[in-house]
N, C-alpha and C positions, 0 to 999 in steps of 0.2 A: 329608452331607446332614441342611438342619435337618428340623424338624415340618411346616414349608411344604412343602416339596419333595418331599412326599411324596404331598401331597392332589391330587385329581383336576385338571388341568390347568387346566380354563375355569375350576373356581372361584379357584384361583389367581390367574388370568386378572384376575379381576372383584374379588378383596380387594385382590389389587397396584393394579389404577387409583383403589381409594375410597381407598386408603395415600396416593397419591400427589395426592387432593384434588382428583379428581377427581369430577363425579357420574358415578353409574352410570345404566346404562337401565333399562327396563321389562324389557324380555329379561334383563338382567344381575342385576334382583332374582328375579325368579324364578327362575332357575338357585339363586339363598343361600335361599330358600321352601322350596326339597326338598332341603337337605343334612341328611344325618345323619351320625352318627361324625365321623371325624375333620376332617371338611368342614364340620359344623356346629359343633364345636368351635373351627375357625379362625375360624368368622363370628363366633363369639360375642367371639373372644380380637380380633380387628378391630372391630369392634363400642365394644368398650370402648375400646381404644386409639385411637379419633377419637373418645368421649365424651371421654377425657382432653386431648386436642390440645382440643374443641371448648367443654369447657365448664366444664376442669382439676377438681378431687378435692372441691370442695363440693359439697355434696349438702341440696335448699333442702324448704322446706314453706310454710305458710300457715297461721294462727291463724285460722280461718272457721267460718261457720255455715250447713248447708245449711238453708233455709225451704221445704220444698214446700206449699204454704198452701192447695191444693184436690187434691184426687184425684178429682173430677169432669170429666168429657173426653167429647168428642161423637166423637171415634177411638176402632177399637177392635185398636190394634197387636197382631198375633198374637204378639211377645214381652213385652207388655206386663204384669204382673201388677198395675201401682198402683193403675190407671184403674178409676174405677167411673163408672155409667150414672148421669143423674140422678133416678135414681127407686131408687139403691140404699138401703139402708139403714145402709151403711157411707158413704154420702158424705158428704164434709165439706168446710167451705170457711171458711175465718179469717179473722176481720174484720181491719180495721188494725189494732185496738186491740191483739187479741192476737200480729200479726204484731212491730211496734212491741216491745212487751213481752220477743219474744223477742231479738230487737235489741240491746234496751237490757241486757239478759241476759248477752250475746256480748260484747260490746264491754264489759263492767264484766271477763269473763274477757280481755279481753286481745285477742279481735278488732280485724281488722282488714278484711278482707272478709264480705259478706251474701253468701251465692248462693240467690237466688230462682228455682225452676222449680216449675213446675205441669201439672194437665191443661189440657183449653179447654172449662171450663164453656158451656152454650148460655145465650143471651139474656142477655150483659151488654155493656156498655157498652165500646166499643172504647182506651176510656180508660181500661181499668183496670192494666194495666200501666204507665201513665203519673202516674195518681194515685199508687199505690204506691209509685213511684219518689221523686216528690217529696216526698210525705210520709215516707219513711225519710230522705232528705236533708234535709230540715228540720231534723228531731229529732237529724242524727246527721251534723252537714256532712263532718267526716275521715273517713267509713267509705267505703271504696268498697264500689260495688253492682256487684254482678259479674249477672246476670240477662238471664233469659227468653231460651229456645232458640231458633234462625228460626222454627220453629214456630208460635212464639206471636207473633214477630214479626209474622211474615206474618197471624196470628188479628187482630190485633188492629189492623195497615193494616184488611184488609178487613172487620172490622164498623165502623172508622171511618170506609170508603169512599175513603180518601186514599191518597195513592203509600205506598212502601217506604220511600223515602229521606224523605218527609214525618215517617214515624212516626218512623223513628228519630232523626229531629233531635230530635224532640219529646221522645224518650226523652232525650237528648243534654243536652237545657235541664232537662230537668228533677233530671238528674243522675245519669244512669248511666255508669257508669265503663265494662264491658266487657259483652260477651256471652259467653255459653257457647256452645262449637260443639257441640253436641248436635244429635242427632234430626237426625242425619248417619248411621247406622249405617252400609249400603255404598252410598258413591254409584255403583250401579247401577239402573236402573232396572225392569230385567228383578228381581230379585231382592226392592227396595222394595214392588214390586207383590203379591209373593207374602207377604212379610212382614209388611208396613205398609199396604195398600190404602186409596187417599186420601188419605195425609198428602203431606205435603209434599214435592213433585217433586226429585231433583237441579238440575233450572236452577232451578226457585227456589229452594230451599239455598242455590250460591255467588251468586246475584242479592241474598238478604239479604248474604250474607256479603262479598261485593265491595263492596255499599253500604255497608256497616260502616263496612269498614275507610277507603273516601272519604271517610269524614267524619269519621275521626279516631278511630275508635271500636274499639280491638282485641278480638280473640275468640282463644280457642281453638280447639284442635283435635281429633276424637276420629275413631275409628271402631269400631264395633261387629262382635264377627267369631267363629265358633264355628258357626252354623246352618247356613245353606244355600249360605254362598260359597265359594269356591278362593280359592287362593290368587294365578290369574289379577287374583281382583277385588282383593285386597290391595293388590298393584301397582298397578291399576288407581285406587284410590282416592288411595293417596300419591302417583301422579301429577298426579293432580287439584288435590290441596293442594300441590303444589311446584309447579306452574304458576301455582298462584293467588297463593301464596306471593312466587315471582321477578315478581310483579306492581303486589303492594300490599303485601311488607312488614307486615299485618296481623297474622301469627300470634301470639302469645306461647307456643303449647306443642302438641305433638302429647302425645295420648291413647289408648292402645289400650284397647278395654271389653268384656274378655270375657263372653259372654251368658251371664248369671244362668238355666239351664233349670228348675230345678225346679216352678216357678208359670206359666212363663210357657205361655198358654193355647194355643200353634199346638202346644208340645209336649207340655202333660200332655194335653189331647185328641186329639193325634197328625192336628192339621189341615195340614199339607204333610211330603211322602214325604220321604226321604232328609236326616231333621232331625238335626244333631248335640246331643250333649247338653254344648253348649258348647266350648270349643278343649281340646285335651290341652295336658298339660305343655310337651309340645316344642312345640308350636304356639303356646304363651304366648311363648316364649322366643326364639322366631325370629323373630315380630312385633316385640316391642322390637328386637332385634339388628340384622334389615332396617330395622326403621323409622328407626335410627340411621344405619344406614351408605348408606341411601336420599336420605334426610330431614335429616340432621346438617350440610351447607354451609347451610341452609336455615334450620331447624327446630333452635337453639340447646336448645334443651329437650324432651324424651323425660320424658313419667311414666310411673313406675310405680305403677296403683293398688292399696292395701292392700284398700280398700271388696270389687272385686272379685277378687282375690289372695291377699288375706290378707296379716297381716305376714310373714310368711316369704318365701313368693314373689318379694312386692315389694321384700322386703332383698336377696334374689339378683339381682333383675333388675337393681340397680346397678350388676351386673357384666357386663350384656349389653345396655348402652347409656343405659341411661335414669340420669339425674342430678336426678331431682326426687321425690317421695314421694307430693304431693298436699296435702291441708289436713286438720286434726284433725275438722272435717266437724259433732261435736256429736248431729248431726241425719244421716240417710238413710233416704229413705222407700222410692224407687223400686229398688232393686237389692233393700232387706230385704226387698220385699211380694215379689218374684221368687224369694227363697230361697236371698239371699246371708249368711253367716254372719256377715257384718264389716258395719260401716255406721255403728252410733252413735258413737263414737271413737276415738281413740286420741290420748291428751295428748300434748301437744309434749315431757316431757322423755321422752318413750317413742319417738316420736318423733326423738327426737338418740341416745336408746341405740344405735335399729334401724341408724342413720347411723352410725355410729361402732363398733358390731362388723363392720360391711362394709367399716371399715377409710378411711372419709371422715369427712370435718371436718361438720357440720351447720350447716346457717345459716337462721333466719325470714326468709321474704321478705312482700314487700307482692304482690297479684294481677301485675304485670306486673315483679315477678322484681326489681326494685328488693330489697337486701336490706336489712333489720332490725337484724338481728345475726348476727355468727359465734359458733360457738363452738370457738374452737381444741383445747381441752382439756375431760379433764372435768367436772363442771361441777356444782353442788349447790343453779341454781335452781330454785324449787317455786314453782310458781301455785296458785289458786286451783283451774282449769283439770285440774292435774296431781294435786289432792287427791281428784277425785269417784271414788267408788269404783262408784256404780252408777248408770250413764247412761241409763239406759229411768228408775229412780224421781228425779232430779233433775231431767232435758230433758224426759221424754214418748218415750214408743216410735210406731210407726205402727200397729201393730197396736192400743194402747190407742186411739190420737188416731182409727182408724177405728172401733172397735164404741161409744169415747164418744157420748154424745147433745149434748154442748152447743154442738160448733160444727155442725151440720148443715146439709148444704147443702140451701134451699128456692128451688125456680128464680123467676123473676124474673117471668114472663107467667104 
C-alpha cells in the first residue's frame, strides 16, 4: 500500500484528477481546502509536483521599488491602516519630483520595475495617474511601470468623466506596462460590503481587469484572506479568476495575501463580528497548495509573499505550489502600516539564498516573467542593494514619512 492509498478516497480522486492534467471543480477544491493530517500532506505533495511540471525548478524574483505616493484616501476600508483622511496631520502626498528621485535611486540599484499605488485623494484631477505615468516613462523609458489598482483606475476614470476603456488606453499610451490586480480582497459582494463598504464592486473590478486585458495590458491577480471569509469564498474567488484567464489570458500571476490584522481598524476596534486575526499557518499552506492545483493549468505563476508571511514561510511555500517570491520592494507601506513585521527590503542576494536553500534555482525576472538572469550555482554577485544595512535609514520608512512635515497633503479646493 502506498501513502496515497491510505488517504480518504474522495481526496485521492481529486488529487488523481489534478495529476492527470485535468481541472478540478469548485466542489473538488472545497474538499482540498478542508484537509488536515495525511490528506493535507498529500495535497501539498501534489501541489509541489504540479508546480514542477508547470513551472519547473526555477524560482523567480524581480528587482523593484514600491512607491505609495499618498496615504490620503476618500475610502474607509476596515482592513486598511495605511490611509488617512485629508485633515489628518499624518496625510502626505509626494510631488512628481520626489517620486522621480525615488525611481532614479531604484534604477541606479538595478530595478527593472517601479510599482506605484496609493490612496484616493480628494479633489484631484483625473489625469493624475496618466501624468505621473508619462513623467516616469519620459525620464526612464526602459523601466516597466506596474501601477494603479483597479480602484485607482476607476477613480481616475470617474474624476475624468470618461470610460474605463478610454482611461486605460490613455494610461497605456502614457507608458503603463501592467496593472496590479489588487483591491480584489475577496471577490464576493456580501463580504466586501462588510470589510470595505463603498469600495469598488466585484462587477467593477472585473470590468477594469478584463478591459485592461483586452487592450493588451497584463495584470496580476490577488486574494486577501483570513478575515470574515470561508473556504467557499476562496474557491469562488479562484473560480472567477480562472474563468477570466480562460477568456483573456491576461493574468501574469496569482498572489495570495494574508490579512495583517494588528492595526486593521475593523479588528483593532472590533467593528465586525467573527473576524479572524489573519489566517492560520495551515490556512496559508492550504491556500497556496489549492491555488496551484486549481489554477495551475491556467496560471503558471503562484507567488509567495515574504511581506505578508515573512521570508521563512515564503521559503516553505516553495514546496507547497509557489514558484515566485515577489520583489525586493525597497519600500512597502500598506502592509507595514497594518502591523506586518516585514516589508522594507529583502536584497537580491538574500532572495537567492532563500531560494537555493529550498533546493531550487533562483532567477531574476522582469514583471512579465521574462528571465533576466538564472543563477544555477552559488554566486558571489553583490550589488549596491545587497550592501544596504539599514533600509529605513537609506530609503525612508512609512512611519517617518507620515510623521514628517516635508510632504504634507493640502486639499486642492
